[in-house]
SEBAMI-907304 format. One line per 3 residues: their letters; for each residue x, y, z of N, C-alpha, C, O. Coordinates in Angstrom, 2 decimals. Example, Ala and Ser with C-alpha at 12.3 -4.5 7.8 and 13.67 -1.06 7.14 Angstrom:
AS	13.19/-5.69/7.80/12.30/-4.50/7.80/13.20/-3.30/7.80/14.24/-3.32/8.46; 12.85/-2.25/7.08/13.67/-1.06/7.14/12.90/0.03/7.87/13.41/1.14/8.04
This chain:
MEY	23.64/19.89/39.85/24.37/20.34/41.02/24.45/19.25/42.09/25.49/19.08/42.73; 23.36/18.51/42.28/23.38/17.47/43.31/24.40/16.38/42.98/24.94/15.74/43.88; 24.65/16.16/41.69/25.64/15.16/41.29/27.06/15.67/41.56/27.97/14.89/41.82
III	27.24/16.98/41.50/28.54/17.56/41.85/28.84/17.30/43.33/29.99/17.02/43.69; 27.82/17.39/44.16/28.00/17.11/45.60/28.43/15.66/45.78/29.33/15.38/46.57; 27.80/14.73/45.06/28.15/13.31/45.17/29.59/13.09/44.69/30.35/12.34/45.31
ILF	29.96/13.74/43.60/31.34/13.62/43.11/32.31/14.16/44.15/33.39/13.60/44.36; 31.93/15.24/44.81/32.75/15.79/45.88/32.87/14.80/47.04/33.95/14.63/47.60; 31.76/14.15/47.40/31.81/13.10/48.44/32.84/12.04/48.07/33.65/11.64/48.90
IIV	32.80/11.59/46.82/33.70/10.51/46.36/35.15/10.99/46.35/36.03/10.27/46.83; 35.41/12.17/45.83/36.77/12.69/45.78/37.34/12.84/47.19/38.48/12.45/47.45; 36.56/13.39/48.09/37.01/13.56/49.47/37.26/12.20/50.11/38.24/12.02/50.83
HIS	36.38/11.25/49.87/36.54/9.92/50.46/37.83/9.24/49.97/38.54/8.60/50.75; 38.12/9.39/48.71/39.31/8.76/48.14/40.59/9.47/48.59/41.60/8.83/48.87; 40.54/10.79/48.67/41.77/11.55/48.86/42.07/11.97/50.30/43.20/12.35/50.60
MGN	41.10/11.91/51.18/41.31/12.40/52.54/41.15/11.28/53.55/40.55/10.25/53.27; 41.70/11.50/54.73/41.45/10.62/55.86/40.18/11.10/56.54/39.30/11.66/55.90; 40.09/10.88/57.82/38.91/11.33/58.56/39.14/12.68/59.24/38.39/13.06/60.14
ELG	40.17/13.42/58.81/40.47/14.69/59.46/39.44/15.77/59.19/39.48/16.82/59.83; 38.52/15.55/58.26/37.47/16.54/58.00/36.32/16.41/58.99/35.49/17.31/59.10; 36.25/15.30/59.71/35.20/15.10/60.70/35.43/15.94/61.94/36.55/16.41/62.18
YSS	34.38/16.14/62.72/34.53/16.95/63.92/34.45/16.09/65.17/33.85/15.02/65.19; 35.08/16.60/66.21/35.01/16.04/67.56/35.37/17.16/68.52/35.65/18.28/68.09; 35.37/16.87/69.79/35.67/17.92/70.77/37.10/18.43/70.64/37.40/19.55/71.07
SSP	38.00/17.63/70.07/39.40/18.04/69.95/39.77/18.53/68.55/40.93/18.86/68.31; 38.84/18.58/67.64/39.16/18.99/66.26/39.02/20.50/66.10/38.35/21.15/66.90; 39.67/21.05/65.08/39.54/22.49/64.82/38.09/22.86/64.49/37.32/22.02/64.01
IWT	37.76/24.08/64.73/36.37/24.54/64.53/35.93/24.42/63.08/34.75/24.19/62.81; 36.85/24.57/62.14/36.49/24.50/60.72/35.95/23.13/60.32/35.31/23.02/59.27; 36.20/22.10/61.10/35.69/20.77/60.75/34.17/20.69/60.82/33.57/19.75/60.29
HIT	33.54/21.66/61.46/32.08/21.69/61.50/31.49/22.07/60.13/30.30/21.85/59.89; 32.31/22.62/59.26/31.82/22.94/57.91/32.31/21.94/56.86/31.97/22.07/55.69; 33.11/20.96/57.28/33.63/19.98/56.34/33.19/18.54/56.60/33.29/17.70/55.71
YQF	32.70/18.24/57.79/32.42/16.85/58.16/31.41/16.17/57.25/31.44/14.95/57.11; 30.52/16.94/56.62/29.47/16.38/55.77/30.04/15.70/54.52/29.39/14.85/53.92; 31.24/16.07/54.13/31.81/15.57/52.89/32.66/14.31/53.07/32.97/13.63/52.10
QHL	33.03/14.01/54.30/33.84/12.83/54.59/32.93/11.69/55.05/31.99/11.91/55.82; 33.20/10.49/54.57/32.42/9.32/54.97/33.33/8.23/55.50/34.49/8.13/55.10; 32.81/7.42/56.40/33.60/6.41/57.09/34.10/5.31/56.15/35.26/4.89/56.23
NWI	33.21/4.85/55.25/33.58/3.78/54.31/32.67/3.88/53.08/31.82/4.76/52.98; 32.88/2.94/52.15/32.11/2.99/50.89/30.63/2.72/51.10/29.80/3.25/50.37; 30.29/1.90/52.08/28.86/1.64/52.35/28.20/2.91/52.87/27.12/3.28/52.41
HLS	28.85/3.57/53.81/28.35/4.83/54.35/28.18/5.86/53.23/27.16/6.54/53.15; 29.19/5.97/52.39/29.15/6.89/51.26/28.02/6.55/50.30/27.29/7.44/49.86; 27.86/5.28/49.97/26.81/4.85/49.03/25.42/5.11/49.57/24.57/5.64/48.86
LNS	25.17/4.75/50.83/23.85/4.96/51.43/23.51/6.44/51.51/22.40/6.85/51.17; 24.48/7.25/51.96/24.22/8.69/52.05/24.01/9.31/50.67/23.16/10.19/50.50; 24.78/8.86/49.68/24.63/9.40/48.33/23.26/9.07/47.75/22.61/9.93/47.16
FAF	22.82/7.83/47.92/21.51/7.42/47.42/20.39/8.22/48.10/19.49/8.73/47.43; 20.46/8.34/49.43/19.43/9.09/50.16/19.46/10.57/49.76/18.41/11.18/49.57; 20.65/11.12/49.62/20.80/12.52/49.24/20.17/12.80/47.87/19.40/13.74/47.72
LSL	20.51/11.98/46.89/19.96/12.16/45.54/18.45/11.97/45.51/17.74/12.74/44.86; 17.95/10.95/46.22/16.51/10.69/46.26/15.75/11.85/46.86/14.72/12.28/46.33; 16.24/12.37/47.98/15.56/13.48/48.64/15.66/14.76/47.81/14.70/15.53/47.76
CKV	16.80/14.99/47.17/16.92/16.16/46.28/15.86/16.10/45.18/15.21/17.10/44.88; 15.72/14.93/44.58/14.76/14.77/43.48/13.33/15.08/43.93/12.59/15.78/43.23; 12.95/14.56/45.08/11.58/14.78/45.57/11.38/16.23/46.00/10.37/16.85/45.66
LQK	12.33/16.76/46.74/12.17/18.12/47.26/12.19/19.19/46.16/11.65/20.28/46.35; 12.82/18.88/45.02/12.85/19.84/43.92/11.47/20.09/43.33/11.29/21.04/42.56; 10.51/19.27/43.67/9.13/19.51/43.24/8.52/20.67/44.03/7.53/21.26/43.62
ALP	9.14/20.98/45.18/8.60/22.02/46.04/9.52/23.22/46.20/9.06/24.34/46.44; 10.83/23.00/46.07/11.80/24.05/46.33/12.90/24.04/45.28/13.19/22.99/44.70; 13.52/25.19/45.02/14.68/25.19/44.12/15.85/24.44/44.78/16.01/24.47/46.00
LSL	16.65/23.77/43.96/17.75/22.97/44.48/18.71/23.81/45.32/19.19/23.33/46.35; 18.98/25.03/44.91/19.89/25.88/45.67/19.39/26.11/47.09/20.18/26.14/48.04; 18.08/26.26/47.25/17.49/26.46/48.58/17.56/25.18/49.40/17.85/25.22/50.60
ILA	17.28/24.04/48.78/17.37/22.75/49.47/18.78/22.55/50.01/18.97/22.20/51.18; 19.77/22.76/49.15/21.16/22.56/49.55/21.58/23.55/50.64/22.28/23.17/51.58; 21.17/24.79/50.51/21.52/25.79/51.52/20.90/25.46/52.87/21.58/25.48/53.89
YAY	19.61/25.14/52.87/18.93/24.77/54.12/19.63/23.57/54.76/19.95/23.59/55.95; 19.86/22.52/53.98/20.42/21.29/54.53/21.85/21.49/55.02/22.21/21.00/56.09; 22.66/22.20/54.25/24.06/22.38/54.61/24.20/23.26/55.86/24.92/22.90/56.80
FAS	23.53/24.40/55.87/23.68/25.30/57.02/23.03/24.73/58.27/23.52/24.95/59.38; 21.95/23.99/58.12/21.36/23.32/59.28/22.33/22.29/59.83/22.46/22.16/61.05; 23.02/21.55/58.96/23.96/20.53/59.43/25.15/21.17/60.16/25.69/20.57/61.09
III	25.55/22.35/59.76/26.62/23.05/60.49/26.14/23.43/61.88/26.84/23.19/62.86; 24.95/24.01/61.96/24.41/24.44/63.26/24.23/23.24/64.19/24.61/23.30/65.36; 23.64/22.15/63.68/23.39/21.01/64.56/24.68/20.33/64.99/24.70/19.66/66.03
SFL	25.76/20.48/64.23/27.02/19.88/64.65/27.51/20.50/65.96/28.18/19.83/66.75; 27.20/21.76/66.19/27.59/22.42/67.43/26.67/22.04/68.60/27.04/22.22/69.76; 25.49/21.52/68.29/24.53/21.16/69.33/24.51/19.67/69.65/23.92/19.26/70.64
SDM	25.17/18.88/68.83/25.14/17.43/69.03/26.35/16.97/69.84/27.11/17.80/70.35; 26.53/15.68/69.94/27.57/15.08/70.78/28.96/15.38/70.22/29.38/14.79/69.22; 29.66/16.31/70.85/30.98/16.71/70.38/32.06/15.70/70.76/33.14/15.70/70.16
DLP	31.80/14.85/71.73/32.80/13.86/72.15/32.88/12.68/71.19/33.84/11.91/71.25; 31.90/12.54/70.33/31.86/11.44/69.38/32.38/11.92/68.03/31.75/12.80/67.42; 33.50/11.38/67.53/33.97/11.80/66.20/32.87/11.56/65.16/32.29/10.48/65.10
TVG	32.60/12.58/64.34/31.47/12.53/63.42/31.89/12.88/62.00/32.55/13.89/61.76; 31.49/12.04/61.05/31.66/12.29/59.63/30.37/11.89/58.91/29.58/11.10/59.44; 30.16/12.43/57.72/29.04/12.00/56.88/27.99/13.05/56.68/27.90/14.03/57.43
ASG	27.19/12.83/55.65/26.14/13.77/55.25/24.80/13.48/55.92/23.77/14.01/55.50; 24.80/12.65/56.94/23.54/12.27/57.58/22.78/13.45/58.16/21.55/13.47/58.12; 23.48/14.42/58.71/22.80/15.61/59.23/22.03/16.33/58.14/20.91/16.78/58.36
MIY	22.64/16.44/56.95/21.95/17.06/55.82/20.78/16.19/55.37/19.70/16.71/55.05; 20.98/14.89/55.35/19.94/13.97/54.87/18.75/13.96/55.82/17.60/13.96/55.38; 19.01/13.94/57.12/17.90/13.99/58.07/17.19/15.34/58.00/15.97/15.41/58.17
TMS	17.93/16.42/57.75/17.30/17.73/57.57/16.38/17.69/56.35/15.25/18.18/56.40; 16.86/17.13/55.26/16.05/17.01/54.05/14.84/16.10/54.28/13.76/16.36/53.75; 15.02/15.05/55.06/13.89/14.16/55.39/12.83/14.91/56.18/11.64/14.77/55.92
GMF	13.27/15.71/57.15/12.32/16.51/57.92/11.59/17.52/57.06/10.40/17.75/57.24; 12.33/18.13/56.11/11.69/19.07/55.18/10.63/18.35/54.36/9.52/18.87/54.18; 10.96/17.17/53.85/10.01/16.40/53.06/8.76/16.07/53.88/7.64/16.19/53.38
ISI	8.95/15.65/55.12/7.81/15.29/55.97/6.90/16.49/56.20/5.69/16.41/55.98; 7.48/17.60/56.65/6.62/18.74/56.98/6.01/19.39/55.75/4.84/19.77/55.77; 6.78/19.52/54.67/6.22/20.12/53.45/5.11/19.24/52.88/4.12/19.75/52.37
SLI	5.28/17.93/52.97/4.26/17.01/52.46/2.99/17.06/53.30/1.88/16.97/52.76; 3.14/17.20/54.61/1.97/17.16/55.49/1.21/18.48/55.54/-0.01/18.48/55.64; 1.92/19.61/55.48/1.22/20.89/55.66/1.27/21.81/54.46/0.51/22.78/54.39
GAK	2.15/21.54/53.52/2.33/22.46/52.39/1.44/22.13/51.21/0.86/21.05/51.12; 1.34/23.08/50.33/0.58/22.88/49.10/1.49/22.51/47.93/1.02/22.10/46.87; 2.81/22.66/48.14/3.76/22.45/47.04/4.12/20.98/46.84/4.62/20.61/45.77
LRI	3.88/20.15/47.82/4.25/18.74/47.75/3.14/17.94/48.41/2.85/18.11/49.59; 2.52/17.07/47.65/1.40/16.28/48.15/1.77/14.81/48.25/2.54/14.29/47.45; 1.22/14.15/49.26/1.40/12.71/49.43/0.47/12.02/48.45/-0.75/12.15/48.53
IDN	1.07/11.28/47.52/0.28/10.59/46.49/-0.10/9.20/46.96/-1.22/8.74/46.73; 0.83/8.53/47.61/0.60/7.16/48.07/0.85/7.11/49.58/1.99/7.15/50.03; -0.23/7.02/50.34/-0.12/7.02/51.80/0.74/5.87/52.32/1.47/6.03/53.29
KKF	0.65/4.70/51.68/1.44/3.55/52.13/2.93/3.81/51.95/3.73/3.47/52.83; 3.31/4.39/50.84/4.73/4.70/50.62/5.22/5.77/51.58/6.35/5.71/52.07; 4.38/6.75/51.85/4.75/7.79/52.80/4.92/7.20/54.20/5.88/7.53/54.90
LLF	4.01/6.33/54.61/4.13/5.68/55.91/5.37/4.79/55.96/6.03/4.70/57.00; 5.69/4.14/54.86/6.91/3.33/54.79/8.14/4.22/54.94/9.10/3.84/55.61; 8.12/5.39/54.32/9.22/6.34/54.47/9.36/6.75/55.94/10.46/6.75/56.49
LFG	8.23/7.11/56.58/8.26/7.50/58.00/8.79/6.36/58.87/9.57/6.59/59.79; 8.36/5.14/58.57/8.83/3.96/59.31/10.34/3.79/59.12/11.05/3.49/60.07; 10.83/3.97/57.90/12.26/3.87/57.62/13.06/4.90/58.38/14.13/4.60/58.91
VAI	12.57/6.13/58.42/13.25/7.19/59.17/13.26/6.84/60.66/14.28/7.01/61.34; 12.14/6.35/61.17/12.07/5.98/62.59/13.03/4.84/62.91/13.72/4.88/63.93; 13.08/3.82/62.06/14.01/2.69/62.27/15.45/3.19/62.23/16.27/2.79/63.07
ALV	15.77/4.04/61.26/17.14/4.57/61.16/17.50/5.37/62.42/18.63/5.29/62.89; 16.56/6.14/62.95/16.82/6.89/64.18/17.05/5.95/65.36/17.97/6.16/66.15; 16.22/4.93/65.47/16.38/3.97/66.57/17.74/3.27/66.47/18.45/3.14/67.47
LSA	18.11/2.84/65.27/19.41/2.18/65.08/20.56/3.12/65.42/21.55/2.70/66.01; 20.43/4.40/65.04/21.50/5.34/65.36/21.57/5.62/66.86/22.63/5.99/67.37; 20.46/5.45/67.57/20.47/5.62/69.02/21.10/4.42/69.72/21.72/4.56/70.77
IKP	20.95/3.25/69.13/21.48/2.02/69.73/22.98/1.87/69.48/23.72/1.46/70.37; 23.41/2.19/68.29/24.83/2.02/67.92/25.67/3.07/68.64/25.39/4.26/68.52; 26.67/2.66/69.38/27.45/3.63/70.17/28.35/4.56/69.35/28.72/5.62/69.84
HIN	28.70/4.20/68.14/29.62/5.02/67.35/28.91/5.96/66.37/29.57/6.61/65.55; 27.59/6.04/66.44/26.81/6.92/65.55/26.30/8.11/66.37/25.81/7.94/67.48; 26.42/9.30/65.81/26.01/10.52/66.49/24.49/10.70/66.37/24.00/11.41/65.49
FFC	23.76/10.05/67.26/22.30/10.07/67.26/21.74/11.50/67.29/20.80/11.81/66.57; 22.32/12.36/68.11/21.78/13.71/68.24/21.94/14.53/66.97/21.13/15.40/66.68; 22.98/14.24/66.19/23.12/14.90/64.89/21.96/14.50/63.98/21.42/15.34/63.26
HLL	21.58/13.23/64.01/20.46/12.75/63.21/19.14/13.34/63.70/18.36/13.88/62.92; 18.91/13.24/65.00/17.65/13.72/65.57/17.49/15.23/65.36/16.43/15.69/64.94; 18.54/15.98/65.64/18.46/17.43/65.46/18.31/17.81/63.99/17.66/18.80/63.66
GLI	18.92/17.02/63.10/18.72/17.25/61.67/17.27/17.08/61.27/16.72/17.91/60.55; 16.64/16.01/61.75/15.23/15.76/61.44/14.35/16.89/61.98/13.48/17.39/61.28; 14.58/17.27/63.22/13.79/18.34/63.84/13.99/19.66/63.09/13.03/20.38/62.82
SGI	15.25/19.97/62.76/15.50/21.23/62.04/14.84/21.22/60.67/14.33/22.25/60.22; 14.85/20.07/59.99/14.19/19.97/58.69/12.69/20.17/58.79/12.09/20.84/57.94; 12.09/19.61/59.82/10.65/19.81/60.03/10.35/21.28/60.26/9.39/21.82/59.71
IIG	11.18/21.93/61.07/10.99/23.36/61.34/11.20/24.18/60.06/10.42/25.10/59.78; 12.23/23.87/59.29/12.47/24.58/58.03/11.28/24.44/57.10/10.87/25.43/56.48; 10.71/23.24/56.98/9.54/23.02/56.13/8.34/23.83/56.59/7.60/24.39/55.78
IVD	8.14/23.89/57.90/7.02/24.66/58.46/7.21/26.15/58.18/6.27/26.83/57.76; 8.42/26.65/58.43/8.70/28.08/58.20/8.59/28.41/56.72/8.02/29.44/56.36; 9.13/27.55/55.84/9.03/27.79/54.40/7.57/27.85/53.97/7.19/28.71/53.18
NWL	6.75/26.94/54.47/5.33/26.94/54.14/4.66/28.23/54.64/3.86/28.83/53.92; 4.98/28.64/55.85/4.40/29.85/56.42/4.81/31.07/55.60/3.98/31.94/55.31; 6.11/31.14/55.22/6.57/32.28/54.41/5.88/32.32/53.06/5.54/33.40/52.57
NNE	5.67/31.17/52.45/4.97/31.13/51.16/3.51/31.54/51.30/2.97/32.22/50.43; 2.87/31.13/52.39/1.48/31.54/52.64/1.41/33.05/52.85/0.48/33.69/52.36; 2.38/33.61/53.58/2.42/35.06/53.80/2.60/35.79/52.48/1.92/36.79/52.23
KHS	3.51/35.30/51.64/3.77/35.94/50.35/2.52/35.93/49.48/2.19/36.93/48.84; 1.82/34.77/49.45/0.60/34.66/48.63/-0.52/35.51/49.19/-1.30/36.06/48.41; -0.64/35.64/50.49/-1.72/36.45/51.06/-1.49/37.93/50.81/-2.46/38.69/50.70
RHN	-0.23/38.37/50.71/0.06/39.77/50.40/-0.25/40.10/48.94/-0.60/41.24/48.62; -0.12/39.11/48.06/-0.37/39.34/46.64/-1.86/39.25/46.29/-2.26/39.65/45.20; -2.66/38.75/47.17/-4.12/38.62/46.90/-4.89/39.77/47.41/-6.11/39.82/47.27
């Protein structure tokens, strides 16, 4: 399924302009389509690689359908809370949501454990650098990234809490 999403990214990139992205002057439906449009091939490639990597890791803790639902619906919600004056395209909101899920589930959950602390710290450093760069670059929607990360952390915490509640009721 995750490869179907990547194929969809590619088809949309080849066949559409940037009209799927959202801004303050775009139709409301663009908040549900902006994730599939990318600015250029580099943007598409980086987002596709990050998306596939995070799907692979998170599937050790959650079903793919749940990962995709959490990431997609969170990205829709955060699009309404982020900078509407900045035209926005790309799956970064979903990717930052998935990154936040990975961080919180790894740190507090039992379903996903940190095996290599150095690699985990490198991942955290990479996310921090990417956030800083998105804050510095004027054409990148920093708040979409930041809110995605925060929402992913919250989703991971809530998912862990719900699983603990479910297990405590069965014991």
